[in-house]
Every structure is written in structure tokens, then in C-alpha cells.
C-alpha positions as CSV (number, residue, x, y, z in Angstrom):
1,M,0.2,-0.1,0.3
2,A,2.7,2.6,0.5
3,A,4.3,1.6,-2.8
4,A,0.9,2.5,-4.3
5,Q,0.5,6.0,-2.2
6,A,4.5,6.3,-3.4
7,C,3.6,6.5,-7.0
8,F,0.3,7.8,-6.9
9,V,1.9,11.1,-5.4
10,N,4.4,10.7,-8.3
11,A,1.4,10.9,-10.6
12,M,-0.3,13.5,-9.2
13,A,3.2,16.0,-9.0
14,R,3.8,14.6,-12.7
15,A,0.1,15.1,-14.5
16,D,-2.8,17.2,-14.4
17,A,-4.9,16.4,-11.4
18,S,-8.2,16.5,-13.4
19,F,-6.4,13.1,-15.3
20,T,-5.3,11.3,-12.0
21,T,-8.2,12.1,-9.4
22,P,-10.7,9.8,-11.1
23,F,-7.9,6.9,-10.4
24,S,-8.3,7.0,-6.8
25,Y,-11.8,6.4,-7.2
26,V,-11.2,2.8,-8.3
27,T,-9.9,1.8,-5.0
28,L,-13.7,2.0,-4.1
29,I,-14.1,-0.9,-6.3
30,F,-11.2,-2.5,-5.5
31,A,-11.8,-2.5,-1.4
32,T,-15.7,-3.6,-2.3
33,L,-14.1,-6.9,-4.4
34,Y,-11.6,-7.8,-1.9
35,D,-13.9,-7.5,0.8
36,L,-16.3,-10.0,-1.5
37,L,-13.6,-12.4,-2.0
38,I,-11.2,-12.6,1.0
39,Y,-13.8,-11.6,3.7
40,D,-17.3,-13.2,2.1
41,V,-18.1,-9.4,3.2
42,W,-21.0,-7.7,1.4
43,P,-21.6,-3.9,1.4
44,D,-24.2,-3.2,3.2
45,W,-26.7,-0.4,2.6
46,V,-24.8,2.5,3.9
47,S,-21.7,1.8,2.0
48,I,-23.5,1.6,-1.2
49,T,-25.3,4.7,-0.3
50,G,-21.9,6.3,0.4
51,A,-20.4,4.9,-2.9
52,V,-23.2,6.6,-4.9
53,I,-22.7,9.6,-3.4
54,I,-19.3,10.0,-4.1
55,L,-19.1,8.5,-7.8
56,G,-22.0,11.0,-8.3
57,G,-20.8,13.8,-7.1
58,A,-17.4,13.5,-9.1
59,S,-19.3,12.9,-11.9
60,I,-21.4,15.7,-11.9
61,L,-18.1,17.9,-11.4
62,A,-16.3,16.2,-14.1
63,W,-19.3,17.2,-16.4
64,R,-19.4,20.8,-15.2
65,E,-15.6,21.2,-15.9
66,R,-16.2,19.6,-19.4
67,R,-19.0,21.9,-19.9
68,N,-17.3,25.3,-18.7
69,R,-14.5,24.4,-21.2
70,A,-16.9,24.8,-23.9
């Protein structure tokens, strides 16, 4: 995890944040898959609601930024 964090920080320093930030949202998917495959734990409604809020907010922000550029 420390190596992944170091790589992510390095990517943020070298690339545009609008390009690298969406990759951090993939960690939600991987964490859910790890819980499911390793621990056989299904996400509850609070976790799903939180993920929907986070991904929905990121989608709205990306849409708004793309609309403002045009």
C-alpha cells in the first residue's frame, strides 16, 4: 500500500490532477472486491449509498468542468 501511495503521489506531481484523480475512485471498487473475495463480506446499504454519493459527486463535477471548458 505504501508503494501504491508513493506512485500515486508521484503521478499527482507529474500529471494534471484532473487526469489522475479519477484513478483514486477505483479504490472503492477494489476495496469492495477484496472484501467480497477474501472475507466474503457484502457491502451494506450505508456503504453503497456512500459510494453512490462519492461517484455521483465526482461525475457531476467532471460534467460541469467539461461544460465550462466549451
